[in-house]
N, C-alpha and C positions, 0 to 999 in steps of 0.2 A: 654349620651344624646347629640344630635346635637345642635348647636347654634340656628337653626331654631325652633326646638322643645322647647328649653329653652325660646326663645323669645316669642313664643306663650303662654307658661305657665305663664310667667311673665306678659304679656299683659292682659291675662284673670284674673289673680289674682288682678292686679291693678284695672281693670275695676269693678270687683265684690266687692272689699273691699273699693274702693274709695281712700285709702291711705295705704301704706305698707312700712315696713322698710327693709333695706338691710338684716338684720339678719333673718327676716321672710322668705325672698326669698332664703337665703342660706339654711334654714331648708327645704323649699319646694322643691328645685331643687337638693340639694346636691352639688352644685357648690361652689367654693371658694368665699370669699367676694370680692376679686379683680375682678374675672370674672363677678360677679353680677353688680359691679359698672360699668364695661365696657359695659355690656348689657344695663343697664339703660341709660348710655350716648348715646348709639347707638339708642335706642328706642325714647329717647327724641329728638334726631336730626331728626327723621322721623315724629315727631308730634304725636307719640302714647301716650305719657305720659309727665308729668312735673317732673323734678328732684327737690327734696327738700332736706333739710339737713337730712341725715340719711336714705334716701329712695326715694320714688316717690309717686305721686298722679295722679289721673285720670284728664283728660281734658274734660271729657264728662259730659254734663249737663243731669239731669233727663229727660227722654223722648226724648232725642236728638238722631239722627241717629249716630251710631258709625262711625268715620272717616275711609276712605279707608285704610289708613296706619295701623290702628288698626285691621280692619277686615281681612287684608291680612295675619296676624299672627295667626288667629283663625281657628281651624278645617281644617288645610291644607290637611291632608291625606284624610279626608272625601270629601273635595271639589275635589280632584284629582280623587277619585273613581267615583264621580258623573259625572265629565267631561268625563272620559273614557267611561262611560255607554251612555252618550248623544252622544258622537262621534260615537259609534257603531250603533246608530239609524239613523244616517245621511248617505245617499248613495252618492257615487261618482257622481259628476255632478250636485248636488243640488245647489240651490241658498239659502244662509243662512243669516238671519238677527241675529246679535249677540248683545244682550243687554249688558249694563254696569254691573259692579260688580265683586267681586273677584272670584266667581265660574265660571262665563263666561270668565274671563281672563285665568283661567286654561284651558278652552276649546280652547281658541285662540291658545295656544301652540300646541295643537293636530291638529287643523284644518289647521295650517300653512303648513303642509306637505301633505295635502289631495288635490285631484283634485276637489275642490269645489270653488264656488264664495261666498265671505263673505263680508258683510257690517257691520262693528262693530260700536257700538254707544258709544265708549269711547276712549279717547286718548291713554290709556294704551294698549288696544287691537289693535288699529291701529298700534302702535309701534311694538308690538309682530308680528302681521301678515305682517308687512312690512320688517321684518328682512330677510336677505338672509342666506342660500338658502331657497327658499320657492316654493311650488307647487301651493298653493291656489291663486286664482285671488282676489285681494283686491279692494273693492269699498269704497270710502270715502265720507260720507255725509257732508253736511254743518252743521252749528250750533255753539252754544256758550258753551264751556266747563264749567261745574260747578266747582267752586274753590275747589282744593284739591281732589275732587272726580273724575274729568276728564270726567264725563258723558256729552254727547252732548244733548243740549236742545234748545228750541226756534223755531221761525218760519222757519228758514232754515232747521233745522232737520225735522220738520213736512212736509215741502214741498218735501224734498228728499224721505221721506217714502210714501207720497201720489202718487208720480210719478212712483213707482216700485211695483212689486209683487214678493213675495218670496215663495219658497217651504216650508221652515221651519223658524220659529222664535224661538230662544232659549232665554227665558226670565229669568232674575233674579227677586227677589222680596224682600220686607222688611217684608211682612206678607202674609200668605195664609191660608184660612180656608174655610170649606164648607159653613159656615153661611155668612161670609162677603166677600168671594172671594179674589181676588188679590189686595193688597194694597201697597202703597209706602209712604215714609216720605215726599216727595217733590211734590208739585202740578205740576211743570214743568216736572218732571220725569214721573209722572203719565200720563200726556198728551202724552208724547213720547211713553210710553208703550201702550196706547190706539191706537195710530196711527200704531204702529208696529203690533199689533194683527189684525187690520183691513186690513193690507197689505199682509197677509200671509195665506197660505193654511192650515198649521199645526202649533200649538203652543206647544212647550215643555218648561216646567218650570224646571229649575235646582235650587234646594233649599235644603240646609241642614235642618236637623230635627228641629233646633231651630226656624226656620221661620214658621213652621206649627202650626196652632192654634193661631197665633199671628195676631193682626190687627194693622196696622199703620194708619197714618192720612188721606192720600189721596186715594180715591177709584179708582181702575183701571177698574174692571169689575167682573162679577160673575164667579164662578169656572166653570160653564158650557161652557165658551169660550175656555177652555183649553183642550188639547187632551191627553197629557202625563205629568206626574210629575216624575222626577227622584230625589230621596232624599237618605238619609242614614238610616241605621238600627236603629239609635237613635230616629227617628221620632216617635211621640206618636201614638200608635196603634189605638186609638179611632178616631183621626183626619184622619188617612189614610182610615179607614173604611167609615167615613162620606164623604170624597172626592171621593172614589170609587163609592159611591152611587149616585153621581152627574154625573157619566159617565166617569170620568178621569181614565186612565190607570196609575197605580202607580208602579214604580220600585224602590225598596229599595236596596241599595248596601252597 
């Protein structure tokens, strides 16, 4: 098992249990106690968890959005499959608005070497798309980054979006359902998503199956605003059927 896979397994276990011991993680992963302790130290340094005597505990409050550092370790392979599928739907020469979030960050790595124009809405994706060598044309919006998350929000971000028109917006989400539509945990993030949808010809949502059927705090808009959903095969079949009934094209990878 690679360290990336092991870190993802540990992060998920801590999140689900709230608190876990080193021995429990040894039994779960098959790694040595020394390796697990190093893993916990590394994850604690990233803000994924808190080290306690004999193990670790979650930093996440009930109902709170999982931090970026934690989500970055979860479902990595599914997110990469989703990103590859989304990339295949984007033609050379398109102007692309790229939302914040870990799945959209995976897409940034793919678009960096494509002849497209991209405006990312997070500091992490700006960094990836700015790396050399690159083929993509990078456009950087204004805005204030949310602490730890890196997502750009505020009046400057909204002004940047209102001044431009894009071929495609690739959106992440905290929740998506046929009944409640697209939702986010943060009101400022929801406002940016609304402005992004209003400024584009086509909206693609990139979301793993855990987001489907879930509703977060801030409403962005109904499912009928969306054109395509790219998700993974773990997505609940009943929710996919309900979303398809609203007119969304669903691709499960």
